[in-house]
SENUBA-30968 format. One record per residue (C-alpha): x, y, z; residue in three letters. Coordinates in steps of 0.02 Angstrom, whole numbers, plus 32768, in hexadecimal, padded with zeros to 4 digits. Layout:
BEGIN
     px     py     pz   resn
      X      Y      Z    ALA
...
***
This chain:
BEGIN
     px     py     pz   resn
   8399   794B   7F3B    MET
   83BD   78EA   7FDD    SER
   832B   78AD   804E    ALA
   836B   7915   80E4    VAL
   8376   79BA   8071    TYR
   82D1   7998   8029    LYS
   828B   7987   80DB    THR
   82CE   7A24   811C    ASP
   82A7   7A89   8087    PHE
   81E8   7A54   809B    VAL
   81FB   7A87   814F    ARG
   8245   7B23   8122    PHE
   81C7   7B49   809C    GLU
   813E   7B2C   811D    GLU
   818E   7B96   81A6    LEU
   81AF   7C25   811D    PHE
   80EC   7C24   80EA    TRP
   80B3   7C1D   81A6    ASN
   8123   7CB0   81BB    VAL
   80EF   7D0B   8129    THR
   802A   7CED   815E    ARG
   804E   7D1E   8208    GLU
   80AC   7DCB   81DB    MET
   801A   7DF2   815B    GLY
   7F93   7DE3   81E0    LYS
   8004   7E57   825C    MET
   8015   7EDB   81CC    TRP
   7F5D   7ED9   81A8    LYS
   7F3E   7EFC   8258    GLU
   7FB8   7F92   825C    VAL
   7F64   7FE4   81C7    PHE
   7EC4   7FD2   81EE    GLU
   7ED2   8011   8294    GLU
   7F33   809F   8244    HIS
   7EF0   80B8   8196    LEU
   7E4A   8057   8185    PRO
   7E16   8007   80D4    GLY
   7E66   802F   802B    SER
   7EBF   80C8   8075    GLN
   7F56   805F   80B9    SER
   7F68   8006   800F    TYR
   7F5E   80B7   7FC4    LEU
   7FDF   810A   801F    VAL
   8049   8077   801D    PHE
   803B   8067   7F68    THR
   8074   811E   7F51    LEU
   8107   810A   7FC1    ALA
   8144   8083   7F56    ARG
   811E   80B3   7EB1    LYS
   8116   8178   7EA8    GLY
   8083   81F8   7E6B    PRO
   7FFE   81A0   7E17    LEU
   7F59   81CF   7DBA    LYS
   7EC1   8193   7E11    ARG
   7E96   8127   7D85    SER
   7F4A   80CF   7DA7    GLU
   7F2D   80BC   7E5B    LEU
   7E79   8069   7E3A    ALA
   7ECB   7FEA   7DC7    GLN
   7F5E   7FCE   7E1C    ILE
   7EF3   7FA9   7EC8    LEU
   7E60   7F5F   7E6C    GLY
   7DE8   7FF2   7EAA    LEU
   7D71   8054   7E4D    THR
   7D9B   8100   7E34    ALA
   7D18   812F   7EB1    GLY
   7D69   80D4   7F32    ALA
   7E05   812E   7F0C    VAL
   7DBC   81C3   7F04    THR
   7D75   81A8   7FC7    VAL
   7E1A   8164   8006    ALA
   7E83   81DF   7FB9    SER
   7E0F   827C   8005    ASP
   7E21   8240   80B7    LYS
   7EE3   8223   80A3    LEU
   7EE6   82DC   805E    ILE
   7E83   830C   80EA    ALA
   7F01   82C4   816B    HIS
   7F95   8300   8106    GLY
   7FE6   8260   80D3    TYR
   7FBF   827F   8011    VAL
   7FC2   8310   7FA1    THR
   7F73   8343   7EF4    ARG
   7FF7   8363   7E72    LEU
   7FB8   83B7   7DD9    ARG
   801B   8387   7D2B    ASP
   8079   8424   7CE9    GLU
   8055   8400   7C3F    SER
   7FA0   83D8   7C54    ASP
   7F4C   8425   7CEA    ARG
   7EB9   83AB   7CCE    ARG
   7F2C   831B   7D17    ILE
   7F37   8301   7DC2    VAL
   7FA7   827C   7E19    HIS
   7FAF   8255   7EC8    LEU
   8058   8240   7F24    ALA
   8076   821C   7FE4    ILE
   80B4   82B2   804D    THR
   813F   82BD   80CC    GLU
   80C7   82A5   8149    ASP
   8085   81FD   80F4    GLY
   8134   81C1   80FE    ARG
   8150   81EC   81AD    GLU
   80AB   8188   81D0    MET
   80DF   80EF   8178    LEU
   8186   80ED   81CB    GLN
   813B   80E5   8272    HIS
   80BE   8053   8249    LEU
***
């Protein structure tokens, strides 16, 4: 690797991480303004991964089942998330993003 190429690469890497960090801060502010706390992570995860059980969401997000329940109840009340019962076993409940939830994410 030439010295010029190496210098350019190091500079690119620095700029990349600065932009990434600033974008992360910006998105965090947007999400916290519209969806405080774990609600933003929960709805974003459902949009990316599809319907999930509360226990699966808790594991993915690193939250307790109780925290997922509190956040999902608020999202359900706002119409951004819905509960889906498993047809083969009605005891199993999945959470899924609604069309309103998808539209809200698009406006962010």
